[in-house]
C-alpha positions in Angstrom: -38.6 -14.5 71.1 -42.1 -13.5 71.1 -44.8 -16.0 72.7 -46.8 -15.9 69.3 -43.8 -17.1 67.2 -42.9 -19.3 69.6 -46.2 -21.1 69.7 -46.5 -21.1 65.7 -43.3 -22.2 64.7 -44.1 -25.5 66.1 -46.3 -26.5 63.6 -43.0 -26.6 61.1 -41.9 -30.0 60.0 -38.4 -28.0 59.9 -37.5 -25.1 62.1 -34.3 -24.5 60.9 -35.4 -21.6 58.4 -37.4 -19.9 61.1 -35.2 -20.5 64.0 -32.0 -18.2 62.2 -35.0 -15.7 61.4 -35.9 -15.5 64.7 -31.7 -14.9 65.6 -31.9 -11.9 63.1 -35.2 -10.6 64.7 -34.0 -10.6 68.4 -30.7 -8.7 67.6 -32.6 -6.1 65.5 -33.4 -3.4 68.2 -30.1 -3.5 69.9 -28.3 -3.2 66.7 -30.6 -0.5 65.5 -29.0 1.3 68.2 -26.2 0.5 67.8 -25.9 1.6 64.6 -26.3 5.2 65.6 -23.8 5.4 68.1 -21.1 3.9 65.7 -22.3 5.4 62.3 -23.6 9.1 63.6 -21.2 10.8 62.0 -21.3 9.3 58.6 -25.3 9.8 58.6 -25.1 13.2 59.3 -22.4 13.8 56.6 -24.5 12.2 54.0 -27.4 14.4 55.8 -25.7 17.5 55.2 -25.1 16.8 51.4 -28.5 15.5 51.2 -29.5 19.3 52.3 -26.7 21.0 50.0 -27.9 18.8 46.7 -31.3 18.8 47.2 -31.9 16.2 44.7 -31.5 12.2 45.3 -31.9 9.0 43.7 -32.2 5.6 45.5 -31.3 2.3 43.9 -32.1 -1.1 45.4 -33.6 -4.6 44.2 -35.8 -6.6 46.6 -36.7 -5.6 50.0 -34.3 -3.0 49.5 -36.1 -0.7 46.9 -39.2 -0.7 49.2 -37.0 0.6 51.7 -36.3 3.2 49.2 -39.9 4.1 48.4 -40.2 4.9 51.9 -37.0 7.1 52.3 -37.8 8.9 49.0 -41.3 9.7 50.2 -40.2 11.0 53.4 -37.0 13.0 51.5 -39.8 15.1 49.7 -41.7 15.7 53.0 -38.4 17.2 54.1 -38.1 19.4 50.9 -35.4 16.8 48.7 -36.5 15.9 45.1 -36.2 12.7 45.4 -37.3 9.3 43.9 -36.5 5.7 44.4 -36.1 3.3 41.1 -35.0 -0.3 41.0 -31.2 -1.1 40.0 -32.4 -3.0 37.3 -34.7 -0.5 35.7 -31.6 1.9 36.1 -29.1 -0.2 34.3 -31.4 -0.9 31.2 -33.0 2.0 31.3 -31.1 4.6 32.8 -31.9 8.2 33.5 -29.6 11.3 33.5 -27.6 11.8 37.1 -26.7 15.4 36.6 -26.3 17.1 39.9 -28.4 14.3 41.4 -26.6 12.3 44.7 -27.2 8.4 44.4 -27.9 6.5 47.6 -27.4 2.7 46.8 -29.1 0.3 49.7 -28.5 -3.4 49.8 -28.1 -5.6 52.7 -25.7 -8.0 51.3 -24.1 -5.1 49.7 -23.9 -8.2 46.8 -26.9 -7.9 44.9 -25.9 -8.1 41.3 -27.7 -5.6 39.7 -27.0 -2.6 42.8 -23.3 -3.6 42.3 -23.5 -3.3 38.4 -24.9 0.2 38.8 -21.8 1.5 40.2 -20.4 1.5 36.9 -22.6 3.8 35.5 -22.0 6.2 38.4 -18.2 6.4 38.5 -18.4 9.7 38.1 -21.2 11.0 40.4 -21.5 11.0 44.1 -22.2 7.8 45.3 -23.2 6.7 49.0 -24.0 3.3 50.3 -26.0 2.0 53.3 -25.6 -2.0 53.7 -24.9 -4.1 56.5 -21.7 -6.1 55.1 -18.3 -4.2 55.5 -16.3 -5.7 53.4 -18.9 -6.0 50.3 -18.4 -4.4 47.4 -21.0 -1.6 48.0 -19.5 -1.0 51.1 -15.9 -0.6 49.3 -17.1 0.9 46.1 -19.3 3.6 47.6 -19.2 6.2 51.1 -20.9 3.9 52.7 -22.7 3.7 56.1 -22.6 0.1 57.5 -25.5 -1.2 60.1 -24.4 -2.9 63.0 -24.3 -6.5 63.8 -22.7 -7.8 60.5 -24.7 -9.2 57.2 -27.8 -11.2 57.7 -27.8 -15.0 57.5 -31.7 -15.5 57.2 -33.3 -16.2 54.1 -36.2 -13.4 54.2 -35.0 -9.9 55.3 -36.0 -9.1 58.9 -33.2 -7.6 60.7 -31.9 -6.0 57.0 -34.8 -4.2 56.5 -35.2 -2.7 59.9 -31.7 -1.8 60.1 -31.7 -0.1 56.5 -34.9 1.8 57.7 -33.6 2.7 61.0 -30.3 4.2 59.2 -33.0 6.2 57.2 -35.1 7.4 59.9 -31.7 8.7 61.8 -30.5 10.5 58.6 -34.0 11.7 58.3 -33.4 13.2 62.4 -30.8 14.9 60.9 -32.2 16.8 58.3 -35.1 17.4 61.3 -38.0 15.6 59.8 -38.4 13.7 62.9 -37.4 13.5 66.3 -35.0 11.4 68.2 -37.6 10.3 70.4 -39.8 9.1 67.7 -37.2 7.1 66.0 -36.3 5.5 69.4 -39.6 4.7 70.8 -40.5 3.0 67.5 -37.4 0.6 67.8 -38.3 -0.5 71.2 -41.9 -0.7 70.2 -42.9 -4.2 70.8 -46.7 -5.4 70.0 -48.7 -6.6 73.4 -51.9 -7.0 71.9 -52.0 -10.7 71.1 -55.3 -11.1 70.8 -55.9 -8.8 67.6 -52.5 -10.4 66.6 -54.0 -13.9 67.2 -57.6 -12.7 65.2 -55.8 -11.2 62.5 -53.8 -14.7 61.7 -56.7 -16.9 62.0 -58.3 -15.2 59.2 -55.0 -14.8 57.5 -55.2 -18.4 57.3 -58.6 -18.8 56.7 -58.8 -16.9 53.7 -57.9 -17.8 49.6 -57.1 -14.6 49.4 -54.5 -11.8 50.5 -54.7 -8.4 49.4 -52.1 -5.9 50.7 -52.3 -2.2 50.3 -51.3 1.4 51.9 -50.8 5.1 51.1 -47.7 7.2 50.7 -44.5 5.8 52.9 -47.4 3.0 54.3 -47.2 1.9 50.7 -43.4 1.0 51.0 -44.9 -0.7 54.0 -47.4 -2.9 52.1 -44.7 -4.1 49.8 -42.3 -4.9 52.5 -45.1 -7.1 54.0 -46.4 -8.5 50.8 -43.1 -9.6 49.7 -42.3 -11.1 53.0 -45.2 -13.2 52.9 -44.5 -14.3 49.6 -41.0 -15.4 50.2 -41.9 -17.0 53.6 -45.0 -19.1 52.7 -44.6 -19.8 49.3 -48.4 -18.1 48.5 -48.8 -15.5 46.0 -50.0 -12.2 47.4 -51.9 -9.4 45.7 -50.5 -5.7 46.9 -51.2 -2.6 45.2 -50.7 1.1 46.6 -54.8 2.0 47.7 -55.4 4.8 45.3 -54.4 2.0 42.5 -56.6 -0.3 44.0 -59.0 1.9 44.1 -59.0 2.1 40.3 -60.1 -1.4 39.5 -58.0 -4.2 41.1 -60.5 -4.1 44.7 -62.8 -6.2 41.7 -60.6 -9.3 43.0 -62.0 -8.6 46.8 -64.9 -11.3 47.7 -66.1 -13.7 51.1 -63.2 -15.7 50.3 -60.2 -12.8 50.8 -59.0 -10.5 53.6 -57.9 -6.9 52.4 -54.7 -5.8 54.8 -54.4 -2.4 54.9 -51.4 -0.4 56.6 -53.1 2.8 57.9 -51.0 6.1 59.1 -52.1 9.4 60.7 -53.2 12.4 58.8 -55.2 12.7 55.2 -54.1 9.6 54.0 -55.3 8.1 57.0 -58.3 9.4 57.0 -59.4 8.1 53.1 -58.9 4.8 54.1 -62.5 4.9 55.6 -63.2 4.8 52.0 -62.6 1.1 51.7 -65.0 0.3 54.8 -67.7 0.3 52.0 -66.1 -1.8 49.7 -65.3 -4.1 52.3 -68.8 -4.4 53.4 -70.0 -4.8 49.7 -67.6 -7.4 49.2 -68.3 -9.3 52.4 -63.8 -9.4 52.4 -62.2 -9.5 56.0 -60.6 -6.4 56.9 -57.1 -6.2 59.4 -55.4 -2.9 59.6 -52.1 -2.4 60.7 -52.8 1.1 62.3 -50.9 4.2 63.0 -53.5 6.2 62.5 -54.5 7.3 66.4 -58.0 7.2 64.6 -61.3 5.8 65.3 -61.1 2.2 64.2 -62.8 1.3 61.2 -65.8 -0.6 60.9 -65.9 -4.2 60.7 -61.8 -4.8 61.4 -59.4 -6.5 62.8 -57.6 -3.3 64.1 -53.6 -3.7 65.8 -52.1 -0.4 66.9 -48.9 0.7 66.2 -47.0 3.9 67.2 -49.0 6.7 65.4 -47.6 9.0 63.0 -47.2 8.9 59.2 -43.4 9.7 58.6 -40.6 7.3 58.6 -40.0 7.0 62.1 -43.7 5.8 62.5 -43.1 3.3 59.7 -40.2 2.2 61.6 -42.6 1.4 64.3 -44.4 -1.1 62.5 -41.6 -3.8 61.3 -42.1 -5.9 64.4 -45.6 -6.2 64.4 -45.7 -6.9 60.7 -42.8 -9.5 60.7 -44.4 -11.3 63.5 -47.4 -11.6 61.5 -45.9 -13.0 58.2 -43.5 -15.5 60.5 -46.6 -16.2 62.0 -48.7 -17.1 58.5 -45.5 -18.8 57.1 -45.4 -21.5 59.9 -49.2 -22.1 59.0 -48.7 -22.0 55.1 -45.0 -23.5 54.4 -43.9 -26.6 56.2 -40.4 -25.2 55.9 -40.8 -21.8 56.0 -37.4 -19.7 55.8 -35.7 -22.6 53.4 -36.6 -21.5 50.1 -36.5 -23.3 47.1 -35.6 -21.5 44.3 -33.6 -18.7 44.7 -30.7 -17.7 47.6 -30.2 -15.2 50.4 -27.8 -13.0 47.5 -28.7 -12.7 44.3 -25.6 -12.9 42.0 -27.2 -13.9 39.0 -29.9 -11.7 36.7 
């Protein structure tokens, strides 16, 4: 357990939910490495089929959808025509599959919309990514099962990391990232506790949180926002950075904090344009920074492994997980214990 989370969990009236999250988080790195050892051949086969077909559709719900978005953007960088849709959108506004390979992502393998999609895909080439080998997705697809068994804690932590790791390994087989970069990202532990504490102080103090990022890091922003909402019970605004610039920046004020996920390359350079808006609005700025560039003015900067690909995205996971859980410990005395939903959504 990290020093940070050990401290903040003491704020809870009921630690049951967060304790279950910590169990998952503490085993995710080892499970990610074990997944590579156990599923390498299956991931290599899927990579070969992606390379042959050159067209991919990714379907999932919740956090699985945002992981799919990250992977779809990485696949495009590898020369594959790929996009991600929510499984619910595909069910009720379907698109023609034609010669497109389909990947269903579901940590439980039982998300109702994703399972229902299999009925519409019986004539296609369908793969699955899940944590549960006994699930409907595992039994009904050419499946890759991540190690360690199904995730038991309410909010997605280990399941998200493992799904993203599987996709990073597939990208490795496609030649899009190096094995060293993937393994370094899996092993990365955030050591700048001072920056983390300062970021948490600002998150606690502000009434409104706005989260943003570009390209693959937009998916990270949405994952962070989803986790904050699930665990803290607080509403969060999240927009892709280009969309944020087209109007929603008007919500920023001295009562808000902007959390920016920043990667290297041109998209990371574009983040500089937000500094002017931050200064004008008097909002606070937290940057989860994988850019390797000069930190933005007026920002609390938390450095992560440098890059702009799926390996770099994987390197951000433990940092944002610790932030979202620690934030929830302050805002929700029963963080990790859902009031209205369940771990596996089986009702539409």
